[in-house]
C-alpha positions, 0 to 999 in steps of 0.5 A: 661391371663384373668380371666376364666369365668365359666358357670352359675357363672357370668352375667345374671345367677348370677344376677337373681334367679328363684322362686323355688331357692329363696324359697329354699334359704330363707327355707320358704313356697311359701305362706310366700314368697309371703307375704314377697314379697308383704310386702317388695315391691319385684316383678318378673323381666324379664331378656333380655335372659331368657335362660341365666338367667336360666342357659341354661334351657328354662323352664317357671319360674319367676325370682328375682333379686339375690340382692333382695333375699339376702335382704329378707334373713335378714328381721325380718318379715322372722324370726317371720314367722319361729317362727310361724311355730315352734309355730304351730307344738308345739301347734298341738302337745300339743292339740293332747296330751291333754296338755291344760295348755301348749296349753294356754301358747303357745297361750298367747305367740304367735309370732306376727310381726309388720310392722312399720319398713317396712313402714319407709323403703319403705317411707322414707318421708311423701310425699312418703307415701301420693303418694302411698296412693291411693291403700291403701284407695281403699282397706281399703274402700272396706273391710269396706263394705264386710261381715264377714266370716271364712276368714275375721274376724269381727275385721278386717272390724271394724278396716277398717271401723274405718280407713275409718271414720278417713280419711273422718273426716280429709278431711272434717275438712281440706276441701281438697276435690276437684272433684267427680264422680258418676260411675258404680263401685262406687264414685270417690273422689279427694282431695289434701293433702299437695300438693299431689293429692289423688284419691280413690274409695268408692263402693256403699252400696249394699250387696257385695259378695266375688267372688270365683276366687279371692285370698283373702290371697293375698288381705289380705297381702296387707291390712295388709300393708295398715292398717299400712301405713294409721295408720301412715299417719293419726297420722301425719296428725292429729297431724300436725293439732293440733288434737287428734289421734285416734278421740274419738268415741262415742259408743252409736251413733256408735251402733245407726248407726251414722257413721262418726258422732259418731267420734268427733275431739278433739283439742290437747291443750284441751286434754292435759289440761283435761287429761284422763277421763277413769281409767282402772282397773285390778285384781291383787291378788283379789284386784283392781289396777287402772292406777291412783294407778300405777302412784301414786306409781311411783311418790313415788318411784321417790320422794325417789330416788330424796331424796337419790341422789340430783345430779341426775335430774329426771322428772316425769316418765311415767308408763311403760306398755302394750299399750293396758292397757294404755290410749292414752295421747296426747302430744304437739310436740316440733315443736310447740314452734317455733310459727314463723315458718309456720305450717299446722295449721297456713296454714289452718287458712288462708282464704279459697277460695269460692269453699271450702265453696260452701254450707255454705249458704245451709241446706240439708235434705236427703230423706230416699232413698238416700245414707247418708254416701256419701252426708254427706261426700260431703256436710260437706266437703264444709261447708254445714249443713245436716240432715237425716231421723231417718231410716238412722241413729241416730244423725241428727241435723235437722228434716224434719220440720225444717224451716232452710232447703233450699234443699231437696235431693230426688231420687224418682218420682214426685207424687202430694200430695192429702191431704196437710196442708197450713203449709206443702204447705208453707214449701214445696214451700220454699225449693228446691227439687233437685236430688243427681246429683245436689250436685256432679255437683255443686262441680265439676263446683265450683259454685252452678248451677241452680236447675231447671234442677235437679228438682224432676222427671226431666231427668238429664243432662249428668254427665261427668267425672271431671278426663278426659283430654278433648282435643281441639275439643272434643265432649261436650254434654253440649255445643251441646244443640243448636237445630239441623236443622233436629229437626226444619224441618216441618213434610213434610221435615221429611217424605223426609229425607230418599229420601234425604239421598239416593240422597246424597249417590248417590252424594258421590258414584259419587264423588268417580269415579262411573260416571255410577250412575250420571244419576240415582243420578239426577233422584233421586234428581228430585224425592225428590225435590232437586234443580238441582243447589243445586245438582251440587254444592254438586257433585263439593264439594265432587268431589274437596274434593276427589281430595284434599284427593288424591293429599294431601298437597305437603308441608306435603309430602315433610316433610314426605319424610324427615322423618326417618321410626321411625318418619314416624310411629309415624307420622302415629300413631298420624294422626290415633288417630286424625282421630279416635277422629274425627270419634268418635265425629261425631258418638256422634253428630249423635246420639244426632241428632237422639235422638233429632229428635225422641223426636221432632217427639214423642212430635208432635204426 
């Protein structure tokens, strides 16, 4: 006799758990459950039979794997969330009773959870973290431009700005940037970091407004995880490159609006030799105690221990304390001793390709209406030098009167200078004045394109996305710059275009079987001045085309007969997509013809 199967104890009913049952099992609120699922990467599942999974009920609900919920039950973050709930109750009780001392003690011992173990758990290898860093970068750059309010504290925005600047510093140092695209949403960047393609979006420097229909709590939970992830990734990238992390920050330049220029990259070997320069001091019983005093005391204790016991070998111990009260001391990795093995630092020292030093021979100067953070990042990523106006921020290495400037990035209409000194005229003639799109198109093309098409006040060529996968025969506006036949026609032929189009339409109707309109088409052709032989050739051509469309290719029809129904449907989808692409291309070409025709007519008038 087989084992008896009870309803709701096996199969889908056991493998899946509803959201309400999961919240009840974990004994947490719905908001905490959402936070846990986001941090751990657990998302709802769709069973094959919702009715079986819900034990016969057809009510709409969300399902999760029972194993995932059991996995969440042992999460340390869940324990901290429960402690925080108890802490909130105790704090509110103390504030209600007026026990300010107890409330202060509770606030100082507030439970705080860390996400380091979750990052290590979700990304076992560094390559896995790089593959999933696109969304993290987009979120970090987004919050670095948002205004602070009651839900978004200024410290969070400052931390996001710091992480964004550190990422840009590494990309500029490693020269890993590959593609750039200026879109309506913002600027798309693509870089190759350790053989992994990373793409992120940076919004423009406009005043951002947070929409009311966006749940900021969910975004802040994602941001909490992404900040920890990006901190891990940046630490690994900096240390492998032999750089100190975090990079030193000059607060004077940062307050002056220097942006990325306020951070300085420091070699780890030099930092170890120089040692920490700051000496922090704290007050203990009215007496100042510095970190130097703490180290000296620990050294004395260690020497006393060595004198008592000679059998125990001890090195110089590091002072134990809170990470916030101690200065970051960079240490060389043990793997750097093996100099024979190739590392990231040795690979970066190899001669780079020409495209990474694209702007090495150029010195740029930004006009005040251009975006300094965008073009400073682009130019420095490809080996160029750049300066800017004082209104765009402090720390510019070049002034507007510097003779070494070769290109001026300007985005304003061309205005003739009324009063210009000979020195200013000479300086202006020795420089190239280009629009911002020239820098991006040079990067995507991998070479310095001609500046004449991007001169100040000129209409720019089309800015195409470098991320698109262009199929064979796709429309390319750059290759379609040849003069059209309609544009080269005389004015008399332009006036007869409408009548010729009517004749062609009539011929098309005849080709598709409407024999009654043949005589009318002939009369319209004679009135339009079309040669009778040309008219007959057009009729035969369209009739032949119609006949081939009706009959089709016999070999193709035979192959189609041998297909299964599934293969036929797939074949029809492929043919439909091909016809759609051809129609799209013809539509774009027709639009370009009409635009060129209008330009030609307006130029003649």
